[in-house]
Backbone of each chain as nested JSON, in Angstrom:
{
  "chains": [
    {"id": "A", "residues": [
      {"number": 1, "name": "UNK", "atoms": {"N": [80.558, -5.104, -21.919], "CA": [79.646, -3.547, -21.364], "C": [78.784, -3.039, -22.541]}},
      {"number": 2, "name": "UNK", "atoms": {"N": [77.529, -2.457, -21.951], "CA": [76.706, -2.172, -23.148], "C": [76.667, -0.882, -23.017]}},
      {"number": 3, "name": "UNK", "atoms": {"N": [76.157, -0.086, -24.09], "CA": [76.044, 1.358, -24.277], "C": [75.045, 1.916, -24.133]}},
      {"number": 4, "name": "UNK", "atoms": {"N": [74.534, 3.266, -24.002], "CA": [73.325, 3.487, -23.4], "C": [73.032, 4.134, -25.025]}},
      {"number": 5, "name": "UNK", "atoms": {"N": [72.037, 3.457, -25.322], "CA": [70.836, 4.195, -26.366], "C": [69.286, 5.173, -25.472]}},
      {"number": 6, "name": "UNK", "atoms": {"N": [69.048, 6.141, -26.273], "CA": [67.769, 6.641, -25.842], "C": [67.135, 6.959, -26.552]}},
      {"number": 7, "name": "UNK", "atoms": {"N": [65.569, 6.519, -26.211], "CA": [64.844, 7.012, -27.474], "C": [63.374, 7.86, -27.154]}},
      {"number": 8, "name": "UNK", "atoms": {"N": [63.469, 9.18, -27.825], "CA": [62.74, 9.928, -26.912], "C": [61.548, 10.249, -27.985]}},
      {"number": 9, "name": "UNK", "atoms": {"N": [60.283, 10.252, -27.682], "CA": [59.163, 10.168, -28.192], "C": [58.102, 11.026, -27.372]}},
      {"number": 10, "name": "UNK", "atoms": {"N": [56.739, 11.577, -28.303], "CA": [55.895, 11.92, -27.465], "C": [54.836, 11.322, -27.149]}},
      {"number": 11, "name": "UNK", "atoms": {"N": [54.829, 10.136, -27.868], "CA": [53.463, 9.299, -27.731], "C": [52.441, 9.169, -28.978]}},
      {"number": 12, "name": "UNK", "atoms": {"N": [52.889, 10.14, -30.064], "CA": [52.216, 10.154, -31.119], "C": [52.249, 8.967, -31.761]}},
      {"number": 13, "name": "UNK", "atoms": {"N": [50.937, 8.452, -33.013], "CA": [51.236, 7.565, -33.422], "C": [52.578, 7.158, -34.071]}},
      {"number": 14, "name": "UNK", "atoms": {"N": [53.087, 8.022, -34.796], "CA": [54.531, 7.664, -35.761], "C": [55.384, 7.295, -34.698]}},
      {"number": 15, "name": "UNK", "atoms": {"N": [55.024, 8.102, -33.819], "CA": [56.567, 8.028, -32.166], "C": [56.076, 6.313, -32.065]}},
      {"number": 16, "name": "UNK", "atoms": {"N": [54.73, 5.809, -31.841], "CA": [54.592, 4.433, -31.718], "C": [54.969, 3.408, -32.125]}},
      {"number": 17, "name": "UNK", "atoms": {"N": [54.989, 3.514, -33.167], "CA": [55.061, 2.702, -34.662], "C": [56.724, 2.636, -34.897]}},
      {"number": 18, "name": "UNK", "atoms": {"N": [57.276, 3.636, -34.622], "CA": [58.786, 3.495, -34.538], "C": [59.21, 2.834, -33.392]}},
      {"number": 19, "name": "UNK", "atoms": {"N": [58.776, 3.337, -32.08], "CA": [59.11, 2.342, -31.082], "C": [59.233, 1.386, -31.066]}},
      {"number": 20, "name": "UNK", "atoms": {"N": [57.621, 0.491, -31.897], "CA": [58.023, -0.834, -32.179], "C": [58.97, -1.203, -32.583]}},
      {"number": 21, "name": "UNK", "atoms": {"N": [59.643, -0.713, -33.741], "CA": [60.357, -1.527, -34.537], "C": [61.527, -1.185, -34.147]}},
      {"number": 22, "name": "UNK", "atoms": {"N": [62.051, 0.034, -33.144], "CA": [63.176, 0.342, -32.492], "C": [63.531, -0.972, -31.43]}},
      {"number": 23, "name": "UNK", "atoms": {"N": [62.8, -0.948, -30.788], "CA": [62.817, -2.022, -29.443], "C": [62.916, -3.445, -30.314]}},
      {"number": 24, "name": "UNK", "atoms": {"N": [61.882, -3.81, -31.775], "CA": [62.506, -5.236, -31.999], "C": [64.094, -5.114, -32.048]}},
      {"number": 25, "name": "UNK", "atoms": {"N": [64.229, -4.066, -33.176], "CA": [65.375, -4.522, -33.815], "C": [67.013, -4.345, -33.274]}},
      {"number": 26, "name": "UNK", "atoms": {"N": [67.032, -3.455, -31.83], "CA": [68.322, -3.107, -31.575], "C": [68.422, -4.241, -30.626]}},
      {"number": 27, "name": "UNK", "atoms": {"N": [70.006, -4.621, -30.285], "CA": [70.994, -5.681, -30.05], "C": [71.08, -5.299, -28.18]}},
      {"number": 28, "name": "UNK", "atoms": {"N": [70.11, -5.903, -27.451], "CA": [70.024, -5.33, -25.809], "C": [71.328, -6.557, -25.601]}},
      {"number": 29, "name": "UNK", "atoms": {"N": [71.856, -6.939, -25.716], "CA": [72.799, -7.284, -25.422], "C": [73.93, -6.716, -25.294]}},
      {"number": 30, "name": "UNK", "atoms": {"N": [73.812, -5.351, -26.425], "CA": [75.206, -4.291, -26.326], "C": [74.596, -2.944, -26.088]}},
      {"number": 31, "name": "UNK", "atoms": {"N": [73.049, -3.018, -25.718], "CA": [72.819, -1.644, -26.044], "C": [71.517, -1.508, -24.516]}},
      {"number": 32, "name": "UNK", "atoms": {"N": [71.82, -0.613, -23.557], "CA": [70.574, -0.436, -22.995], "C": [70.036, 0.322, -22.998]}},
      {"number": 33, "name": "UNK", "atoms": {"N": [68.578, 0.142, -23.377], "CA": [67.439, 0.939, -24.294], "C": [67.206, 2.163, -23.177]}},
      {"number": 34, "name": "UNK", "atoms": {"N": [66.479, 3.272, -23.057], "CA": [65.851, 4.032, -22.398], "C": [65.141, 4.511, -22.975]}},
      {"number": 35, "name": "UNK", "atoms": {"N": [63.741, 4.807, -22.873], "CA": [62.643, 5.371, -23.581], "C": [62.035, 6.028, -22.965]}},
      {"number": 36, "name": "UNK", "atoms": {"N": [62.281, 7.664, -23.553], "CA": [61.864, 8.862, -22.895], "C": [60.773, 9.677, -23.413]}},
      {"number": 37, "name": "UNK", "atoms": {"N": [59.505, 10.109, -22.256], "CA": [58.108, 10.203, -23.217], "C": [58.358, 11.866, -23.27]}},
      {"number": 38, "name": "UNK", "atoms": {"N": [58.593, 12.167, -24.006], "CA": [58.797, 14.103, -23.382], "C": [57.553, 14.934, -22.841]}},
      {"number": 39, "name": "UNK", "atoms": {"N": [56.561, 14.114, -23.603], "CA": [54.92, 14.561, -22.736], "C": [54.967, 14.445, -21.38]}},
      {"number": 40, "name": "UNK", "atoms": {"N": [55.493, 12.932, -20.755], "CA": [55.267, 12.901, -19.401], "C": [56.671, 13.464, -18.739]}},
      {"number": 41, "name": "UNK", "atoms": {"N": [57.875, 13.497, -19.714], "CA": [59.234, 14.278, -18.711], "C": [59.412, 15.435, -19.736]}},
      {"number": 42, "name": "UNK", "atoms": {"N": [58.414, 16.517, -19.531], "CA": [59.182, 17.701, -20.091], "C": [60.432, 18.165, -20.073]}},
      {"number": 43, "name": "UNK", "atoms": {"N": [61.132, 18.239, -18.558], "CA": [62.237, 18.507, -18.066], "C": [63.167, 18.05, -19.019]}},
      {"number": 44, "name": "UNK", "atoms": {"N": [63.137, 16.88, -19.627], "CA": [63.951, 16.229, -20.476], "C": [64.271, 16.975, -21.906]}},
      {"number": 45, "name": "UNK", "atoms": {"N": [63.482, 17.679, -22.385], "CA": [63.413, 18.127, -23.422], "C": [64.837, 18.946, -23.604]}},
      {"number": 46, "name": "UNK", "atoms": {"N": [65.259, 19.81, -23.334], "CA": [66.48, 20.649, -23.274], "C": [67.756, 19.304, -23.467]}},
      {"number": 47, "name": "UNK", "atoms": {"N": [67.603, 18.223, -22.562], "CA": [68.2, 17.326, -22.57], "C": [68.497, 16.833, -24.149]}},
      {"number": 48, "name": "UNK", "atoms": {"N": [67.122, 16.81, -24.462], "CA": [67.066, 16.327, -25.901], "C": [67.75, 17.352, -26.912]}},
      {"number": 49, "name": "UNK", "atoms": {"N": [67.547, 17.899, -26.542], "CA": [68.013, 19.255, -27.944], "C": [69.497, 19.028, -27.573]}},
      {"number": 50, "name": "UNK", "atoms": {"N": [69.814, 18.848, -26.476], "CA": [71.144, 18.732, -26.6], "C": [72.141, 17.808, -27.111]}},
      {"number": 51, "name": "UNK", "atoms": {"N": [71.124, 16.956, -27.192], "CA": [71.564, 15.21, -27.845], "C": [71.685, 15.763, -28.951]}},
      {"number": 52, "name": "UNK", "atoms": {"N": [71.211, 16.463, -29.644], "CA": [71.177, 17.068, -31.123], "C": [69.379, 16.615, -31.907]}},
      {"number": 53, "name": "UNK", "atoms": {"N": [68.404, 16.255, -30.873], "CA": [66.998, 15.8, -31.259], "C": [66.415, 17.046, -31.758]}},
      {"number": 54, "name": "UNK", "atoms": {"N": [66.109, 17.178, -32.816], "CA": [64.846, 18.296, -33.368], "C": [63.511, 17.983, -33.889]}},
      {"number": 55, "name": "UNK", "atoms": {"N": [63.468, 16.594, -33.451], "CA": [62.131, 15.843, -33.341], "C": [61.894, 14.417, -33.022]}},
      {"number": 56, "name": "UNK", "atoms": {"N": [60.701, 14.386, -33.19], "CA": [60.793, 12.777, -32.519], "C": [59.442, 12.385, -33.507]}},
      {"number": 57, "name": "UNK", "atoms": {"N": [59.736, 10.815, -33.449], "CA": [60.402, 10.023, -32.693], "C": [62.381, 10.024, -33.037]}},
      {"number": 58, "name": "UNK", "atoms": {"N": [63.188, 10.038, -31.992], "CA": [64.622, 10.064, -32.41], "C": [65.171, 9.337, -31.434]}},
      {"number": 59, "name": "UNK", "atoms": {"N": [66.517, 9.026, -31.885], "CA": [67.241, 7.644, -30.881], "C": [68.28, 8.33, -31.103]}},
      {"number": 60, "name": "UNK", "atoms": {"N": [68.931, 8.616, -30.176], "CA": [70.322, 8.807, -29.578], "C": [71.372, 7.783, -29.215]}},
      {"number": 61, "name": "UNK", "atoms": {"N": [72.344, 7.569, -30.172], "CA": [73.316, 6.295, -29.629], "C": [74.79, 7.463, -29.679]}},
      {"number": 62, "name": "UNK", "atoms": {"N": [75.002, 7.049, -28.748], "CA": [76.95, 7.552, -28.596], "C": [77.183, 8.891, -29.455]}},
      {"number": 63, "name": "UNK", "atoms": {"N": [75.586, 10.024, -28.565], "CA": [75.659, 11.722, -29.005], "C": [75.13, 11.795, -30.016]}},
      {"number": 64, "name": "UNK", "atoms": {"N": [75.041, 10.66, -31.07], "CA": [74.47, 11.092, -32.152], "C": [72.65, 10.726, -32.593]}},
      {"number": 65, "name": "UNK", "atoms": {"N": [72.074, 11.647, -32.997], "CA": [71.008, 11.916, -33.108], "C": [70.506, 10.906, -34.559]}},
      {"number": 66, "name": "UNK", "atoms": {"N": [69.599, 10.194, -34.582], "CA": [68.817, 9.732, -35.723], "C": [67.224, 9.934, -35.432]}},
      {"number": 67, "name": "UNK", "atoms": {"N": [67.032, 10.603, -36.339], "CA": [65.831, 11.071, -36.333], "C": [64.839, 10.073, -37.27]}},
      {"number": 68, "name": "UNK", "atoms": {"N": [63.542, 9.239, -36.622], "CA": [62.866, 8.802, -37.501], "C": [62.026, 8.573, -37.856]}},
      {"number": 69, "name": "UNK", "atoms": {"N": [61.235, 8.696, -39.111], "CA": [60.303, 9.062, -39.627], "C": [60.053, 10.633, -38.784]}},
      {"number": 70, "name": "UNK", "atoms": {"N": [58.712, 11.261, -39.323], "CA": [58.763, 12.532, -38.36], "C": [57.345, 12.363, -37.737]}},
      {"number": 71, "name": "UNK", "atoms": {"N": [57.498, 12.473, -36.241], "CA": [56.14, 12.873, -35.665], "C": [55.693, 14.214, -35.265]}},
      {"number": 72, "name": "UNK", "atoms": {"N": [57.094, 14.76, -34.585], "CA": [56.559, 16.2, -34.075], "C": [57.722, 16.863, -33.838]}},
      {"number": 73, "name": "UNK", "atoms": {"N": [58.063, 18.196, -34.383], "CA": [59.13, 19.008, -33.545], "C": [58.884, 19.307, -32.291]}},
      {"number": 74, "name": "UNK", "atoms": {"N": [60.566, 19.136, -31.758], "CA": [60.848, 19.159, -30.553], "C": [60.634, 20.549, -30.339]}},
      {"number": 75, "name": "UNK", "atoms": {"N": [60.567, 21.353, -30.813], "CA": [59.83, 22.99, -30.833], "C": [57.963, 22.958, -30.332]}},
      {"number": 76, "name": "UNK", "atoms": {"N": [57.516, 22.317, -30.873], "CA": [55.906, 22.139, -30.585], "C": [55.832, 21.166, -29.285]}},
      {"number": 77, "name": "UNK", "atoms": {"N": [56.911, 20.59, -28.48], "CA": [56.613, 19.974, -27.242], "C": [57.106, 21.015, -26.019]}},
      {"number": 78, "name": "UNK", "atoms": {"N": [57.005, 22.291, -26.246], "CA": [57.627, 23.016, -25.143], "C": [56.303, 23.892, -24.806]}}
    ]},
    {"id": "B", "residues": [
      {"number": 1, "name": "UNK", "atoms": {"N": [65.371, -18.259, -36.392], "CA": [65.266, -17.81, -37.725], "C": [65.136, -16.275, -37.505]}},
      {"number": 2, "name": "UNK", "atoms": {"N": [66.181, -15.945, -38.421], "CA": [66.234, -14.345, -38.847], "C": [65.638, -13.981, -39.862]}},
      {"number": 3, "name": "UNK", "atoms": {"N": [65.275, -12.138, -39.604], "CA": [63.997, -11.325, -40.08], "C": [65.159, -10.966, -41.383]}},
      {"number": 4, "name": "UNK", "atoms": {"N": [64.558, -10.204, -41.986], "CA": [64.75, -9.543, -42.957], "C": [64.683, -8.247, -42.803]}},
      {"number": 5, "name": "UNK", "atoms": {"N": [66.422, -7.495, -42.907], "CA": [65.879, -5.899, -42.483], "C": [66.727, -5.637, -43.614]}},
      {"number": 6, "name": "UNK", "atoms": {"N": [66.466, -4.345, -44.791], "CA": [67.084, -3.74, -46.02], "C": [67.42, -2.036, -45.304]}},
      {"number": 7, "name": "UNK", "atoms": {"N": [68.252, -1.963, -45.451], "CA": [68.875, -0.49, -45.202], "C": [69.613, -0.064, -46.785]}},
      {"number": 8, "name": "UNK", "atoms": {"N": [68.308, 1.134, -46.869], "CA": [68.634, 1.821, -48.529], "C": [69.314, 3.22, -48.413]}},
      {"number": 9, "name": "UNK", "atoms": {"N": [70.513, 3.267, -49.058], "CA": [70.971, 4.69, -49.195], "C": [71.431, 4.955, -50.952]}},
      {"number": 10, "name": "UNK", "atoms": {"N": [72.132, 6.283, -50.572], "CA": [72.587, 6.733, -51.33], "C": [73.851, 7.069, -51.56]}},
      {"number": 11, "name": "UNK", "atoms": {"N": [74.445, 6.948, -50.561], "CA": [76.361, 6.975, -50.215], "C": [76.061, 8.588, -49.894]}},
      {"number": 12, "name": "UNK", "atoms": {"N": [75.347, 9.015, -49.177], "CA": [75.699, 10.842, -49.394], "C": [75.998, 10.708, -47.767]}},
      {"number": 13, "name": "UNK", "atoms": {"N": [76.301, 11.828, -47.63], "CA": [77.093, 11.943, -45.715], "C": [75.668, 11.738, -45.091]}},
      {"number": 14, "name": "UNK", "atoms": {"N": [75.082, 11.857, -44.859], "CA": [73.823, 12.028, -43.961], "C": [73.773, 9.911, -43.923]}},
      {"number": 15, "name": "UNK", "atoms": {"N": [73.53, 9.762, -44.995], "CA": [73.406, 8.08, -45.393], "C": [74.406, 7.095, -44.358]}},
      {"number": 16, "name": "UNK", "atoms": {"N": [75.928, 7.57, -44.797], "CA": [77.105, 7.215, -44.055], "C": [77.193, 6.984, -42.634]}},
      {"number": 17, "name": "UNK", "atoms": {"N": [76.328, 8.186, -42.057], "CA": [76.643, 8.539, -40.837], "C": [75.446, 7.562, -40.059]}},
      {"number": 18, "name": "UNK", "atoms": {"N": [74.106, 7.462, -41.076], "CA": [72.98, 6.534, -40.344], "C": [73.744, 4.893, -40.627]}},
      {"number": 19, "name": "UNK", "atoms": {"N": [74.307, 4.74, -41.445], "CA": [74.574, 3.362, -41.732], "C": [75.212, 2.753, -40.63]}},
      {"number": 20, "name": "UNK", "atoms": {"N": [76.761, 3.498, -40.7], "CA": [77.552, 3.109, -39.575], "C": [76.796, 2.695, -38.158]}},
      {"number": 21, "name": "UNK", "atoms": {"N": [75.745, 3.595, -37.749], "CA": [75.061, 3.633, -36.626], "C": [73.884, 2.724, -36.717]}},
      {"number": 22, "name": "UNK", "atoms": {"N": [73.391, 2.406, -37.651], "CA": [72.186, 1.289, -37.782], "C": [73.32, -0.268, -37.274]}},
      {"number": 23, "name": "UNK", "atoms": {"N": [74.38, -0.159, -38.451], "CA": [74.785, -1.872, -38.359], "C": [75.299, -1.842, -36.861]}},
      {"number": 24, "name": "UNK", "atoms": {"N": [75.694, -0.857, -36.051], "CA": [76.273, -0.496, -34.657], "C": [75.262, -1.367, -34.093]}},
      {"number": 25, "name": "UNK", "atoms": {"N": [74.032, -1.069, -34.182], "CA": [72.991, -1.367, -33.043], "C": [72.185, -2.37, -33.429]}},
      {"number": 26, "name": "UNK", "atoms": {"N": [71.836, -3.181, -34.727], "CA": [71.205, -3.96, -34.858], "C": [71.487, -5.144, -34.527]}},
      {"number": 27, "name": "UNK", "atoms": {"N": [70.632, -6.305, -34.345], "CA": [70.812, -7.224, -33.683], "C": [70.562, -8.467, -34.727]}},
      {"number": 28, "name": "UNK", "atoms": {"N": [72.208, -8.715, -35.205], "CA": [72.572, -9.608, -36.171], "C": [72.203, -11.005, -35.688]}},
      {"number": 29, "name": "UNK", "atoms": {"N": [71.555, -11.221, -34.666], "CA": [71.276, -12.597, -33.917], "C": [70.049, -13.043, -34.881]}},
      {"number": 30, "name": "UNK", "atoms": {"N": [69.033, -11.802, -34.789], "CA": [67.86, -12.138, -35.03], "C": [67.391, -11.308, -36.202]}},
      {"number": 31, "name": "UNK", "atoms": {"N": [68.349, -10.405, -36.785], "CA": [67.609, -9.621, -38.266], "C": [69.273, -10.019, -39.164]}},
      {"number": 32, "name": "UNK", "atoms": {"N": [68.826, -10.442, -40.492], "CA": [70.004, -10.302, -41.127], "C": [69.748, -8.805, -42.077]}},
      {"number": 33, "name": "UNK", "atoms": {"N": [70.797, -8.327, -42.467], "CA": [70.679, -7.294, -42.74], "C": [71.342, -6.94, -44.147]}},
      {"number": 34, "name": "UNK", "atoms": {"N": [70.742, -6.348, -44.975], "CA": [70.972, -6.318, -46.794], "C": [71.507, -4.571, -46.618]}},
      {"number": 35, "name": "UNK", "atoms": {"N": [72.291, -4.255, -47.543], "CA": [72.472, -3.196, -47.382], "C": [72.739, -2.68, -48.922]}},
      {"number": 36, "name": "UNK", "atoms": {"N": [71.566, -1.857, -49.15], "CA": [71.668, -1.929, -50.843], "C": [71.739, 0.033, -51.04]}},
      {"number": 37, "name": "UNK", "atoms": {"N": [72.659, 0.226, -51.845], "CA": [73.291, 1.414, -52.242], "C": [72.246, 1.896, -53.517]}},
      {"number": 38, "name": "UNK", "atoms": {"N": [71.371, 2.65, -53.763], "CA": [70.619, 3.016, -54.683], "C": [71.01, 3.405, -55.929]}},
      {"number": 39, "name": "UNK", "atoms": {"N": [72.232, 4.159, -55.686], "CA": [72.715, 5.049, -57.201], "C": [73.507, 3.678, -57.55]}},
      {"number": 40, "name": "UNK", "atoms": {"N": [74.095, 2.632, -56.946], "CA": [74.702, 1.428, -57.75], "C": [73.756, 0.5, -58.127]}},
      {"number": 41, "name": "UNK", "atoms": {"N": [72.681, 0.617, -58.053], "CA": [71.348, -0.39, -58.054], "C": [70.075, 0.206, -58.062]}},
      {"number": 42, "name": "UNK", "atoms": {"N": [70.282, 1.282, -59.113], "CA": [68.892, 2.368, -59.346], "C": [67.518, 1.28, -59.779]}},
      {"number": 43, "name": "UNK", "atoms": {"N": [67.913, 0.068, -60.203], "CA": [67.138, -1.101, -60.232], "C": [66.023, -1.394, -59.318]}},
      {"number": 44, "name": "UNK", "atoms": {"N": [66.964, -0.974, -57.837], "CA": [65.885, -1.129, -56.926], "C": [64.823, -0.155, -56.149]}},
      {"number": 45, "name": "UNK", "atoms": {"N": [65.317, 0.806, -57.085], "CA": [64.563, 2.067, -56.469], "C": [62.715, 1.503, -56.274]}},
      {"number": 46, "name": "UNK", "atoms": {"N": [62.739, 1.09, -57.32], "CA": [61.126, 0.464, -57.058], "C": [60.815, -0.008, -56.357]}},
      {"number": 47, "name": "UNK", "atoms": {"N": [61.433, -1.01, -55.783], "CA": [61.309, -1.997, -55.031], "C": [61.234, -1.3, -53.547]}},
      {"number": 48, "name": "UNK", "atoms": {"N": [62.001, -0.242, -53.031], "CA": [62.567, 0.568, -52.307], "C": [60.907, 1.25, -51.885]}},
      {"number": 49, "name": "UNK", "atoms": {"N": [61.029, 2.138, -53.118], "CA": [59.199, 2.464, -53.097], "C": [58.094, 2.121, -52.676]}},
      {"number": 50, "name": "UNK", "atoms": {"N": [58.173, 0.754, -53.377], "CA": [57.126, -0.301, -53.046], "C": [56.897, -0.703, -51.536]}},
      {"number": 51, "name": "UNK", "atoms": {"N": [58.391, -0.36, -51.114], "CA": [58.374, -0.707, -49.405], "C": [58.216, 0.084, -48.853]}},
      {"number": 52, "name": "UNK", "atoms": {"N": [57.538, 1.731, -49.121], "CA": [57.13, 2.734, -48.663], "C": [58.4, 3.593, -48.061]}},
      {"number": 53, "name": "UNK", "atoms": {"N": [59.723, 3.407, -48.895], "CA": [60.582, 4.386, -48.729], "C": [60.332, 5.95, -49.259]}},
      {"number": 54, "name": "UNK", "atoms": {"N": [60.323, 6.812, -49.057], "CA": [60.116, 8.098, -49.511], "C": [61.628, 8.996, -49.441]}},
      {"number": 55, "name": "UNK", "atoms": {"N": [62.194, 8.609, -48.835], "CA": [63.78, 9.623, -48.759], "C": [64.983, 8.388, -48.52]}},
      {"number": 56, "name": "UNK", "atoms": {"N": [65.979, 8.326, -48.652], "CA": [67.195, 7.509, -47.701], "C": [67.345, 8.709, -46.703]}},
      {"number": 57, "name": "UNK", "atoms": {"N": [68.437, 8.03, -46.204], "CA": [68.596, 6.955, -45.764], "C": [67.379, 6.013, -44.789]}},
      {"number": 58, "name": "UNK", "atoms": {"N": [67.4, 4.647, -45.226], "CA": [66.182, 4.075, -44.696], "C": [65.893, 2.699, -44.634]}},
      {"number": 59, "name": "UNK", "atoms": {"N": [65.597, 2.554, -43.425], "CA": [65.642, 0.893, -43.301], "C": [64.082, 0.153, -43.056]}},
      {"number": 60, "name": "UNK", "atoms": {"N": [64.066, -0.86, -43.698], "CA": [62.934, -1.193, -44.15], "C": [63.008, -2.731, -43.275]}},
      {"number": 61, "name": "UNK", "atoms": {"N": [61.827, -2.849, -42.249], "CA": [61.795, -3.761, -41.536], "C": [60.208, -4.591, -41.357]}},
      {"number": 62, "name": "UNK", "atoms": {"N": [60.08, -5.722, -41.969], "CA": [58.934, -6.476, -41.858], "C": [57.889, -5.296, -42.689]}},
      {"number": 63, "name": "UNK", "atoms": {"N": [58.214, -4.867, -43.662], "CA": [57.633, -3.905, -44.763], "C": [57.128, -2.548, -44.003]}},
      {"number": 64, "name": "UNK", "atoms": {"N": [57.859, -2.395, -42.896], "CA": [57.734, -1.126, -42.364], "C": [59.028, -0.079, -42.707]}},
      {"number": 65, "name": "UNK", "atoms": {"N": [58.818, 1.037, -43.243], "CA": [59.911, 2.06, -43.514], "C": [60.048, 2.761, -42.434]}},
      {"number": 66, "name": "UNK", "atoms": {"N": [61.715, 3.112, -42.105], "CA": [61.785, 3.905, -41.189], "C": [62.988, 4.921, -41.56]}},
      {"number": 67, "name": "UNK", "atoms": {"N": [62.393, 6.175, -41.685], "CA": [63.353, 7.133, -42.512], "C": [63.913, 7.553, -41.706]}},
      {"number": 68, "name": "UNK", "atoms": {"N": [65.271, 7.333, -41.747], "CA": [66.245, 7.701, -40.444], "C": [67.175, 9.048, -41.019]}},
      {"number": 69, "name": "UNK", "atoms": {"N": [66.855, 10.025, -40.317], "CA": [67.332, 11.541, -40.752], "C": [67.023, 11.861, -42.312]}},
      {"number": 70, "name": "UNK", "atoms": {"N": [67.445, 12.705, -43.154], "CA": [67.539, 12.818, -44.476], "C": [68.617, 13.387, -45.128]}},
      {"number": 71, "name": "UNK", "atoms": {"N": [68.414, 12.388, -46.033], "CA": [69.734, 12.642, -46.752], "C": [69.159, 13.499, -48.552]}},
      {"number": 72, "name": "UNK", "atoms": {"N": [68.043, 12.015, -48.72], "CA": [67.743, 12.95, -50.301], "C": [66.135, 11.918, -50.775]}},
      {"number": 73, "name": "UNK", "atoms": {"N": [65.461, 13.004, -50.978], "CA": [64.111, 12.26, -51.375], "C": [64.404, 11.081, -53.008]}},
      {"number": 74, "name": "UNK", "atoms": {"N": [63.586, 10.008, -52.373], "CA": [63.619, 9.129, -53.431], "C": [63.588, 9.373, -54.861]}},
      {"number": 75, "name": "UNK", "atoms": {"N": [62.727, 10.784, -54.806], "CA": [62.158, 11.172, -56.498], "C": [63.67, 11.322, -57.069]}},
      {"number": 76, "name": "UNK", "atoms": {"N": [64.36, 11.891, -55.967], "CA": [65.665, 12.755, -57.109], "C": [66.691, 11.393, -57.229]}},
      {"number": 77, "name": "UNK", "atoms": {"N": [66.453, 10.767, -56.998], "CA": [67.71, 9.642, -57.213], "C": [67.018, 8.247, -58.614]}},
      {"number": 78, "name": "UNK", "atoms": {"N": [66.294, 9.265, -59.45], "CA": [65.814, 8.346, -60.418], "C": [66.191, 9.109, -61.624]}}
    ]}
  ]
}
């Protein structure tokens, strides 16, 4: 059974670099990875915040937010 | 052939939480993961810095440092 992982980003250079690495290292046999561009899907900003995301890029696994480097604060995307 | 990934941390609560998730998601078939506690191995702080690490916890892959959340600045460990 695969678990769900969500990578939230905003298309910034820091986000793209992190996305490259995360998509490279994550075990796709065990994790289903969804990539969400919050600039394109602003309605999902609240969902990201509810998942504990404070800045992007961030990876949410099992309800735990891992902030990976720092591109932009979530508040700057609203 | 496996690639090398190095997770640097300092035993802090933020580090431990990140370590749990990173060791869970990383594809061990493609990545050999080394975990380095910089408190126990202070001689490797310079190596971490050379890999672009500015704070812990951080994951270095292919020479790219991903800072995951924020536990402590590297300078605080010297």
